[in-house]
Backbone as CSV, one residue per row, in Angstrom:
resi,resn,N_x,N_y,N_z,CA_x,CA_y,CA_z,C_x,C_y,C_z
1,MET,-20.924,-48.360,-42.057,-20.460,-48.230,-43.420,-18.948,-47.987,-43.397
2,GLU,-18.258,-48.683,-44.237,-16.807,-48.569,-44.312,-16.409,-47.436,-45.253
3,ILE,-15.359,-46.721,-44.924,-14.807,-45.690,-45.803,-13.751,-46.366,-46.663
4,LYS,-14.006,-46.489,-47.962,-13.113,-47.228,-48.849,-11.969,-46.385,-49.397
5,LYS,-12.212,-45.084,-49.587,-11.193,-44.203,-50.139,-11.457,-42.781,-49.661
6,ALA,-10.494,-41.907,-49.861,-10.665,-40.509,-49.470,-11.674,-39.833,-50.399
7,ALA,-12.487,-38.963,-49.807,-13.466,-38.214,-50.583,-13.747,-36.890,-49.883
8,MET,-14.221,-35.915,-50.668,-14.473,-34.580,-50.141,-15.827,-34.072,-50.636
9,ALA,-16.442,-33.233,-49.826,-17.687,-32.574,-50.213,-17.682,-31.171,-49.627
10,GLY,-18.273,-30.231,-50.350,-18.383,-28.862,-49.865,-17.337,-27.935,-50.455
11,THR,-17.425,-26.679,-50.021,-16.514,-25.640,-50.511,-15.975,-24.846,-49.331
12,LEU,-15.109,-23.911,-49.644,-14.578,-23.014,-48.625,-15.231,-21.637,-48.701
13,GLU,-16.411,-21.599,-49.303,-17.169,-20.355,-49.388,-17.819,-20.032,-48.047
14,SER,-18.178,-18.788,-47.864,-18.858,-18.368,-46.646,-20.153,-19.155,-46.465
15,SER,-20.459,-19.531,-45.250,-21.664,-20.278,-44.873,-21.662,-21.719,-45.383
16,ASP,-20.499,-22.248,-45.697,-20.386,-23.630,-46.145,-19.315,-24.326,-45.314
17,ALA,-19.084,-25.576,-45.606,-18.033,-26.343,-44.941,-17.457,-27.328,-45.938
18,GLN,-16.175,-27.586,-45.816,-15.516,-28.597,-46.647,-15.212,-29.787,-45.742
19,VAL,-15.767,-30.934,-46.083,-15.607,-32.141,-45.279,-14.824,-33.174,-46.086
20,THR,-13.767,-33.695,-45.476,-12.969,-34.743,-46.093,-13.038,-35.978,-45.204
21,VAL,-13.303,-37.125,-45.803,-13.279,-38.387,-45.074,-12.235,-39.296,-45.708
22,GLU,-11.539,-40.038,-44.861,-10.518,-40.967,-45.306,-10.620,-42.229,-44.466
23,PRO,-10.092,-43.340,-44.977,-10.071,-44.549,-44.146,-9.334,-44.268,-42.838
24,GLY,-9.820,-44.855,-41.766,-9.271,-44.563,-40.443,-8.366,-45.645,-39.911
25,ASN,-8.073,-45.529,-38.616,-7.204,-46.463,-37.908,-7.948,-47.153,-36.775
26,GLY,-9.199,-47.522,-37.017,-9.955,-48.239,-36.011,-10.873,-47.392,-35.163
27,GLN,-10.921,-46.101,-35.416,-11.787,-45.212,-34.643,-12.107,-43.980,-35.478
28,ILE,-12.969,-43.127,-34.938,-13.263,-41.851,-35.585,-12.235,-40.835,-35.106
29,ASP,-11.491,-40.270,-36.048,-10.510,-39.218,-35.760,-11.048,-37.945,-36.406
30,LEU,-11.594,-37.040,-35.587,-12.250,-35.835,-36.084,-11.405,-34.607,-35.829
31,SER,-11.187,-33.836,-36.888,-10.460,-32.576,-36.793,-11.352,-31.471,-37.349
32,VAL,-11.535,-30.404,-36.566,-12.398,-29.300,-36.989,-11.608,-27.994,-36.953
33,GLU,-11.674,-27.269,-38.053,-11.099,-25.921,-38.139,-12.257,-24.977,-38.459
34,SER,-12.423,-23.948,-37.642,-13.553,-23.045,-37.845,-13.245,-21.683,-37.248
35,SER,-13.742,-20.653,-37.899,-13.581,-19.293,-37.369,-14.499,-19.060,-36.171
36,VAL,-15.474,-19.948,-35.995,-16.414,-19.829,-34.876,-16.284,-21.015,-33.921
37,ILE,-15.105,-21.603,-33.862,-14.897,-22.803,-33.047,-15.188,-22.555,-31.572
38,HIS,-14.871,-21.352,-31.077,-15.092,-21.060,-29.660,-16.575,-20.953,-29.316
39,GLN,-17.378,-20.459,-30.252,-18.809,-20.334,-30.002,-19.575,-21.629,-30.310
40,PHE,-19.200,-22.313,-31.391,-20.014,-23.426,-31.881,-19.254,-24.731,-32.068
41,GLY,-18.045,-24.824,-31.566,-17.225,-26.020,-31.759,-17.884,-27.299,-31.299
42,ARG,-18.492,-27.274,-30.126,-19.156,-28.479,-29.613,-20.323,-28.905,-30.497
43,GLN,-21.081,-27.928,-30.981,-22.229,-28.240,-31.837,-21.771,-28.757,-33.197
44,ILE,-20.707,-28.202,-33.748,-20.174,-28.681,-35.023,-19.749,-30.146,-34.875
45,LYS,-18.978,-30.437,-33.836,-18.513,-31.810,-33.609,-19.691,-32.750,-33.389
46,ALA,-20.677,-32.319,-32.632,-21.853,-33.154,-32.364,-22.614,-33.473,-33.651
47,ALA,-22.790,-32.476,-34.519,-23.517,-32.688,-35.778,-22.771,-33.673,-36.674
48,VAL,-21.459,-33.540,-36.743,-20.657,-34.437,-37.580,-20.685,-35.855,-37.016
49,LEU,-20.466,-36.000,-35.721,-20.443,-37.326,-35.102,-21.795,-38.010,-35.165
50,GLU,-22.872,-37.249,-34.984,-24.222,-37.805,-35.081,-24.483,-38.326,-36.490
51,THR,-24.060,-37.587,-37.491,-24.257,-37.999,-38.879,-23.464,-39.263,-39.190
52,LEU,-22.217,-39.304,-38.750,-21.406,-40.504,-38.956,-22.046,-41.714,-38.278
53,ASP,-22.571,-41.501,-37.085,-23.216,-42.584,-36.345,-24.444,-43.093,-37.095
54,ARG,-25.257,-42.197,-37.594,-26.468,-42.595,-38.324,-26.136,-43.334,-39.613
55,LEU,-24.969,-43.019,-40.203,-24.535,-43.705,-41.421,-23.791,-45.003,-41.109
56,GLY,-23.546,-45.267,-39.843,-22.858,-46.484,-39.454,-21.353,-46.441,-39.668
57,VAL,-20.781,-45.252,-39.709,-19.334,-45.101,-39.885,-18.687,-45.123,-38.505
58,THR,-17.784,-46.082,-38.294,-17.116,-46.212,-36.996,-15.604,-46.107,-37.110
59,ASP,-15.086,-46.045,-38.338,-13.650,-46.029,-38.563,-13.340,-45.065,-39.699
60,ALA,-12.911,-43.845,-39.358,-12.622,-42.852,-40.392,-11.816,-41.699,-39.819
61,LYS,-11.059,-41.063,-40.698,-10.415,-39.792,-40.375,-11.256,-38.732,-41.071
62,VAL,-11.789,-37.806,-40.292,-12.691,-36.784,-40.819,-12.113,-35.410,-40.522
63,THR,-12.016,-34.594,-41.569,-11.517,-33.226,-41.427,-12.610,-32.279,-41.883
64,VAL,-12.943,-31.315,-41.034,-13.962,-30.317,-41.356,-13.328,-28.944,-41.311
65,VAL,-13.470,-28.209,-42.424,-13.065,-26.806,-42.468,-14.363,-26.017,-42.612
66,ASP,-14.781,-25.425,-41.514,-16.082,-24.762,-41.442,-15.941,-23.263,-41.688
67,LYS,-16.847,-22.751,-42.495,-16.899,-21.314,-42.774,-18.247,-20.733,-42.361
68,GLY,-18.767,-21.236,-41.240,-20.033,-20.718,-40.723,-21.244,-21.474,-41.211
69,ALA,-21.085,-22.759,-41.513,-22.191,-23.565,-42.029,-23.212,-23.883,-40.940
70,LEU,-24.461,-23.970,-41.336,-25.526,-24.411,-40.438,-25.429,-25.925,-40.245
71,ASP,-26.089,-26.441,-39.217,-26.071,-27.877,-38.941,-26.531,-28.695,-40.142
72,CYS,-27.586,-28.253,-40.819,-28.106,-29.012,-41.955,-27.073,-29.095,-43.077
73,THR,-26.284,-28.054,-43.253,-25.232,-28.062,-44.264,-24.113,-29.003,-43.861
74,LEU,-23.719,-28.961,-42.597,-22.680,-29.878,-42.114,-23.103,-31.332,-42.314
75,LYS,-24.333,-31.645,-41.962,-24.831,-33.009,-42.102,-24.849,-33.434,-43.565
76,ALA,-25.288,-32.554,-44.446,-25.331,-32.875,-45.875,-23.928,-33.089,-46.433
77,ARG,-22.971,-32.289,-46.009,-21.592,-32.438,-46.490,-20.970,-33.742,-46.013
78,VAL,-21.217,-34.103,-44.761,-20.689,-35.367,-44.234,-21.320,-36.539,-44.986
79,GLU,-22.621,-36.495,-45.145,-23.332,-37.550,-45.846,-22.793,-37.720,-47.269
80,CYS,-22.631,-36.620,-47.975,-22.142,-36.657,-49.351,-20.714,-37.210,-49.418
81,ALA,-19.843,-36.766,-48.535,-18.464,-37.244,-48.537,-18.401,-38.752,-48.273
82,VAL,-19.220,-39.243,-47.348,-19.245,-40.678,-47.049,-19.738,-41.464,-48.262
83,TYR,-20.794,-40.991,-48.919,-21.286,-41.678,-50.115,-20.227,-41.690,-51.211
84,ARG,-19.556,-40.564,-51.413,-18.495,-40.495,-52.426,-17.345,-41.441,-52.081
85,ALA,-17.010,-41.557,-50.813,-15.922,-42.431,-50.387,-16.234,-43.904,-50.654
86,ASN,-17.494,-44.208,-50.861,-17.924,-45.575,-51.132,-18.439,-45.751,-52.556
87,ASP,-18.156,-44.770,-53.416,-18.572,-44.807,-54.823,-20.066,-45.014,-55.002
88,MET,-20.848,-44.506,-54.058,-22.299,-44.595,-54.174,-22.775,-43.407,-54.995
89,THR,-23.318,-43.699,-56.183,-23.736,-42.612,-57.078,-25.185,-42.726,-57.538
90,GLN,-25.805,-43.877,-57.284,-27.178,-44.060,-57.731,-28.063,-44.499,-56.579
91,ASN,-29.325,-44.110,-56.658,-30.326,-44.492,-55.656,-29.884,-44.132,-54.240
92,LEU,-29.338,-42.948,-54.093,-28.866,-42.500,-52.780,-30.050,-42.183,-51.869
93,PRO,-29.965,-42.587,-50.622,-31.071,-42.325,-49.677,-30.959,-40.934,-49.052
94,TRP,-30.852,-39.896,-49.878,-30.709,-38.537,-49.361,-31.809,-38.237,-48.363
95,GLY,-31.400,-37.847,-47.196,-32.366,-37.465,-46.180,-33.080,-38.648,-45.543
96,GLY,-33.044,-39.805,-46.156,-33.708,-40.967,-45.589,-32.960,-41.527,-44.392
97,VAL,-31.643,-41.396,-44.419,-30.818,-41.895,-43.325,-30.708,-40.849,-42.233
98,ILE,-30.653,-39.596,-42.642,-30.449,-38.498,-41.697,-31.786,-37.858,-41.382
99,ARG,-32.120,-37.814,-40.113,-33.405,-37.212,-39.729,-33.176,-36.010,-38.856
């Protein structure tokens, strides 16, 4: 899936994450900021990259500002941001793409 425009999902509240996706430069450029990066940085990156892969996104700049979100929240935020970046607003396959 192509990222057509910049889009954001999530908040900066505790236990949430704010995910921004933008058109990329031919690859996935992932930036993660988190207060728990030393403990869970690898898992945060893995959850985001897995979600992008399942959605077929291969070219995007992705920024994650994590405030202690669980994996399911990270996946939902990435999914939502990608759908918003493609103006998908109806008949969304929530959870159907992400297992």
